[in-house]
N, C-alpha and C positions, 0 to 999 in steps of 0.2 A: 526518653530520659530527659530531654531538655524541657518538655512541657512539665514534667514532675518538678524539675528544679526550679523553674520559673514559679510554679505554684507554691513552692514551699520558701523560697528566698526572696522573691520579688513580686509577691501578691499585690503589694500596694503601688507598684510602678505602672503607669499607663504607657502601653505599647501600641503605638499608632498604627493603625491597619495599613496605611499607605506605605509606611516604612518597612513594616516587617513582612506583610502579605503580598501586597501588589508591588511595592517598590516605586521608586520616583527617580528615573534615569536623569530627568531634567535637573535634578540637584547634584548630579555626580561631578560635573565641572567644577563645582565650587569646593569640593573636597580636595585640596592640593597636596602635592608631595614636594616637600622642600628639603634640601640637603645643603647644608653650608650657607644658607641664606638665599639659595638659588631656587627658583620656581621651576620644577621640572615637569608640570603639568598635572592633570587629574589623576588623583591616586588610584582610582578604579582602572584606568587605563593602563597603569604600570603593573598592577596586580594581575588582571586578566591576561594581559599580554604576556607576562611571565609565566602564568599557568598555560596558556597556549603553546608557548615555546616548549616547555616541558612535555606537554602532551604530543606534540608533533615528533620531537626527538624520540620519545618512548615508542610510539606507534611505527615511526620509520625504522627504528633499529630491531624492533621485535615483531614486524608486521607477520612474518610467516609463523614464527613461534605462536603468536597470539591467535592466529586463524586456526592453526592446528589443535591448540589446546581448547579453544571454544567450541570447536564443531567435532572434534573427535579426542576426547580427553584420554580414553583407553589406548588409542594409537600413539598418542603423545608420550604417555607413560612408558609404553614398550620401548620407544625410540630413545628413552633417557631423559626426556624433558621433566620439568616438575610443574604439572597443571596447577596444582594447588597454589604454588608460589606466584605463578604468572597471573592467576586468577586474582588473588588478593592484591597484587601490585596494581593490577588494572583498576579494581574496585577502590583501591586508596587514591589513585588519581582522580576517579570519578568523584570520591568525596571530596578531595581538596578543591575540585573545580566547582562543585555544587556550593560548597561553603563559601568560596570566594565570590561565586555569582549572587549568592542570597544576599550579602552584605550590600550589594550594588544595585541589583535590579528586582529583588524580592523574589519569594518563592514560586508565585504564580507563574512568571516567565521562564524561571528555571526549568520548572516541571513541563512546561508546554514545548520549550525547544528541546528538551531531552526525549520527549515522547513523539511529537507530531511529525517533525521532519524524518526521522529513521523509519517510522511507521508508514508514511507517505512513500518514502523511497523503497521500501521493501515491497510496496504494491507496484512500483514502476519498474524496478530491476530485480533480476533473480541472481546476480553475481555480486559478490562483496565489494569489488572496486566500484561499480555503478551505484550500489546502495550508499557508500561513503560520500561519493560525488554529489549525488543527488541529495543527500543529507545536507551537505554544505550549501549547496544552491538554495534547497528549499528554507533553510535556517536564514540565509542572507536575504531571500526574498521577503521572508516574514518579517524581519528586522526593518528593511526599507520600506515594505508596503505598511507596516504597522506605524512607523514614524509617520508617514504621509497621512495616514488615516486619523492619528492623533491629533496631528496639526489642523487637519480640516474640521474634526468634530470638537477640538479643544477638550480632549479627554485624556486619560492616563496613557502614557506612552507604551508602559509594560502591558497594560490590559489590551491595548490595540494590537500590539506585536503578537501577543498570546492568541487573540482572536484571528489575526492573519494566518497564523499557524494552523489553527483549526479549519480556516477556509482552504489552505493549501491541501491538508489532508483530506478534506471532503471532495475537492476536485480530483486528487488521485483516486480515491475510493470510487468515483463515479466513472472516470475517464481512463484509468490505467489500461494499458494496451492488452494486457493478458489477465490480470487479476482483478480489474474494475468491474463494477456492477453491470455497466453496459456490455462489456466484453463476455461477461458470463452469461447474460441474456441472450446475446447474439449466438453464444455457443451452443446454449441449451436450445435455441430455435433451430439451429443448423443440425444438432443431432437428432431433434425430433422430426425434422424434414427427411433427413437421410433414412431414418427407421421407417417412416411413412413410405418413402419411395420403395423400400425393401418389401414392405408389406403388400403394396400395390402389385409389384411384379410377381410376388408368391402367390397372391389372390389370382392374377390373370394367368399364371402358368398352371394353376391348380384346376381351372376350370377350361382350359384351352382344348380344343378339340373334343369337347364333349357336348351333348345335346343342349345343356343349359348355358353354354358359352354366350349364346346370342343375348341371353337375359343378363346373365351375371356380369359379363364383361362389358357394360356400358357405364358410362359416366353417370348417368342418372341412378345407377344402382349402388354406387359406392357409398352413398350415406346410410342406406338401409343395411349393407352387408358390412361394412366397416366401421360404422357408426361415426362418419366423419360429417362436419357441416359442408354445406355446400361450397363456400368461400375456400376452406381448407382443402377439400377435395380438389377443387379447380386449380389450386396452387401446386399441389402435389403432382398433379397430371402434367402441368406445364413445366415443373422441374424435370420430371421424367422424360419428357419430351425433348428438353433441352440437352439432356444427358444422352439421348439416342436410345433410350431403353423401350419406348413404345411409340406407336403411331395412333392418332386419333381421326376418325373419319364418320362423320354423321352421329357423334356421340359414342360409337363402337370403339373401343380400346382393343389394341393388337400389340403383343410383344414383338420387338425385333430380336434378331439373333443376339445381340448384345444383352437385351433384356432378358432373354431366356437363360443365358450364360450367368447374369447376375442373380437372377432367382435361385438357380440351382447351385451356385457356389455358396449363397446365403444358407440354403437347406442343409448342404454337406457340412458346412461349419456348425 
C-alpha cells in the first residue's frame, strides 16, 4: 500500500536509497529531541528506548499466555484465553517496532535483525528461553561487530551490521551443536557406521559354523560380499572390535558372545 501511495502522490520526489533502504545510523545523533529548550539527546534513542520498554513490559506480563497461544492456540482457546487477540496485539507491537526502526536505521537492517538472530538462535537452542536469550546476544554481537566492520572498511554501518548478522547465522548453521550441518553430518556418519556394524555381525553370524565360514568370514571378503570399500570395511571392523563384538586373527573374523547377542537382537527386532 505504501509503494502504491508513493507512486500516486509522490512520484516526483527523490527518495534517497541510503535513507529509505539502507539507513544511515551515523546521522541519528544529529536528529535531537528538545523539550522546553532543553536538549534531551538523539530522538531515535528515545523513540526506540520507549518501544523497547513497551515490548519488555508486554512480554514480561504475558509471557506464559503468549507462549501458549503461539504454540497451541487450540488449548489456549479451551482454557479461556483469546489467541486471536493476543496474536494481533503481538503483531501490532511488531509493527510499531518495525516502523520506528525503519525511520532510524533503514529497512535492510530491520529485516536482517528480525530474521537472522532468531533463526540462528533456533538452531542453537531448542527451548524458548534459550532462543530468546541467544537472539538478544546474537543481535547485540551483530550490532557491535557490524559497527567495528563499518569503521574499518569505511562502509555503511547498517549494511555492515546486517552482514554480520548473516555471518553469525552462517556460523550457527554450520556449528550448532544439534542442528548444525556439521552435527548432522557427524550424526549421519555415526548412524551409517552403526548400521554397518550390525550388518557385519549379521553376516558373520549367518555364516558361522558353516563350511564356507573360513572364506566368508574374512576381512578380505567383506568388500565382495557387502560391497564395502577396503578403508570403510577396515573402519567398521575396528569399530566392532572396540565394542567387543568380534575378534580378528590373521584376517579371520570371529564373533564374541556379545557380537552374537547383538546380531540376534537385531534379527529379532
